[in-house]
C-alpha positions, -999 to +999 in steps of 0.1 A: -137+457-424-126+422-432-102+416-461-120+402-491-106+367-499-097+355-534-127+331-532-151+359-523-136+382-549-141+355-575-177+350-563-185+387-566-169+389-601-190+359-611-221+377-598-212+408-618-207+387-650-241+371-644-258+405-643-237+420-671-224+393-694-196+400-720-183+431-703-161+454-723-135+476-707-142+509-724-118+530-703-100+527-670-124+515-643-155+514-666-169+481-680-200+479-701-223+451-712-247+465-737-278+451-754-307+463-776-344+457-776-340+424-794-323+408-764-334+430-735-358+403-722-328+382-711-317+410-687-329+413-652-330+451-655-331+477-684-302+494-667-279+482-639-248+500-625-226+484-599-195+497-582-169+472-569-132+476-562-131+512-576-146+501-609-180+506-624-198+478-642-228+487-663-255+466-681-275+489-703-295+493-734-273+508-761-298+536-767-287+552-735-250+543-736-236+577-749-257+599-726-250+578-696-213+577-702-212+615-704-231+616-670-208+591-654-176+608-665-187+642-650-203+629-618-184+619-586-192+583-576-208+593-543-232+616-562-238+589-589-250+564-562-274+588-545-308+603-551-292+629-572-276+603-594-309+584-596-327+616-608-300+624-634-301+588-648-339+588-649-338+620-670-319+600-696-340+568-694-373+586-692-375+590-729-373+552-732-401+546-708-382+533-677-369+548-645-343+541-619-347+523-586-320+526-560-294+530-550-293+498-531-266+479-513-256+444-523-240+425-494-217+394-499-203+371-472-184+339-469-199+312-447-169+314-422-177+351-416-215+347-413-227+357-378-256+337-365-282+358-346-306+335-327-327+358-305-361+342-314-374+309-326-376+307-364-399+285-384-388+275-419-416+275-446-418+263-481-424+286-510-461+275-511-465+280-473-451+315-476-476+323-504-505+310-481-494+326-448-476+358-455-493+392-460-473+408-488-489+441-482-472+442-447-441+422-457-436+438-491-397+434-492-403+396-492-405+375-524-437+357-534-418+332-556-393+323-530-375+290-525-377+292-487-392+314-460-381+321-424-406+335-401-411+344-364-447+341-351-464+355-321-498+341-312-497+321-345-493+354-365-462+362-385-444+391-371-411+389-390-402+372-423-372+367-446-374+350-480-348+336-504-351+344-541-331+323-566-316+350-589-296+324-610-259+318-613-258+301-580-269+333-561-299+341-539-313+375-526-328+378-491-359+399-486-367+408-450-394+427-431-408+428-396-442+439-385-438+476-376-466+475-350-446+450-330-419+464-307-396+434-302-358+438-307-339+415-331-368+402-353-354+412-386-318+403-378-329+368-366-348+359-397-322+374-420-295+354-402-315+322-405-321+327-442-284+334-448-273+303-428-298+281-448-285+295-481-249+286-472 
């Protein structure tokens, strides 16, 4: 694994602070950004837990804080970020009407380390063109309200797509799918690579 540069570390910490503003270090390796129902609409998620550099960062509604901290303190990290952890956290949040999605990976890269994969011809589409041309029932990991789309077509039909979603704070997320009925190697990696290169 490549060493994380100071610049990338700063970028990741900015991303964490964007998702969980005004973090408070409540004990060694655990940082919390809490909110209540009066300002929950300003948060991307009702609950968000992220592990980076052996520390946990949490954005959560204060109504689940105490129970969630008890769970975190008694649960090994690899269990916390698993289906078991998702189930245990959902048992806490269930009473408040929301559930847990995940765990998911968040991948960060610097431009100098980005690897271009050019196995197929990629067409770049605007957000409006993506809305008009992409079947979101098939390509459901892609974003309807994207800033750009990157597609591979066969016989004028989209067989792979990646879309960029502006998530604020100078960051974008990449959604990617390929048509599972088409057996061609490198479709997903090619559109993903093109989206990442464009984002840089």
